Each structure stands twice: as structure tokens, then as C-alpha cells.
C-alpha angles and dihedrals in degrees: 000000000000117000116226120216132200115193090347095305131096111280110236098231093190091061095053112121122227144255094055131190123200116188126186140142120237110290095020096109095249094118095052090044090053092051091046091049090052090049091051092048090048094052089047088061104264121141111229137200108195127194117182141162098241139034091233090081092067092047091051090047092052090051089061101046126061096220130009116217108203088206090061101041134025125186126206130178127209092269089062099049095126091053089049090053091050093051091046091058090059103045128093127253093253092068114105111232114208119192108186121185091022089174089069095059135078121254091253090071091056091047090048093056104027095094093057115107098210097054134143118191114190135176146072099318091184087065095046115112091214099041091132089064089051091049089054093056121089114236118191089203126033125181121190122195092172138014117295123189114254092027129087115209132173123254112275140182121255113284092022124115132198111234122205113184148134086261092057145286131264150092115321128188145150112274 
């Protein structure tokens, strides 16, 4: 499993505050970071419901965990959105909902999940048709792998993100 760092030290996954926003353009490292974060949350004991644009996310997730328990994590791709919605209506509030590639989905998906407390929205927000709705939502933790309008972030190296959270601020990356 990939280790996640904040300011050069291990990021304490358990202390992360939700909801969480991860923004990054293609090739910035945001996608791999999102998958690695989900893998770390999963191994820490969280149950996860994962909706993503492409099947590759599940394959990359499986590479990071030793064994995948289908009772603890379920993956859905954009072609199975209706099934994802059905499952979401029957899960408890402690389940972490991960929406990866948010820019590929319709606004109704965002509206469907936005009231959930344990939510991770990830993707290229600049390319999202309903980015104004995302900007209106309060995120306890925001991670920027590339520039996003309305937010000022410091210069970073490739595959580094700038984390702003109740647990602290700083450069985060995969070790």
C-alpha cells in the first residue's frame, strides 16, 4: 500500500476531516492519490462505496491492498450509476462515499451524494459542468494538485498536492 505524507511525515488518515475535495488536472497525480487515500482508509477499517469514471481505479486499488472484502468496499463505474444510487440509499452514514472523475458525471450525482458527511469528491473541477455547485459546498479538507479558480495555492512539484484541512496545511504526496 502507498504511504501518504503531509509535510514529509505520515498523514494520519484517521484524523482527516470530511467532506473532502481533491482537485487535479489529468496527469497531476490527483487520481492516484485518490485511489491511495481510499486504500489507506479501507485498511484503517472504513467501509467505502466508490464511483469512478473508469475500471482502472478498481485495478489500481486492488494492487495496493492485500485482500479486498466486497462487504467493505464496492466499486461502480459510470455505466452503473443507477446501481450505485440504489446501493447508496441502503448504506449507513459511516460509509465513505468516493466520487472519482466527478467531471464525467451529471449534476444529479453530486446532488445525490452532497449531503453525506463522509464524502470524497475527486476530479478536474475546472472541467466540471457544475463546478459552481461544488464551490458552494463546504469541504473540511481540500487538496489541490493543480490550480483551481477561486483558490490560491503555492507552487508545487509534479505529483504534489496542497492540503488545507482542520488537521493542518501543507504539501501532501505519495511516499
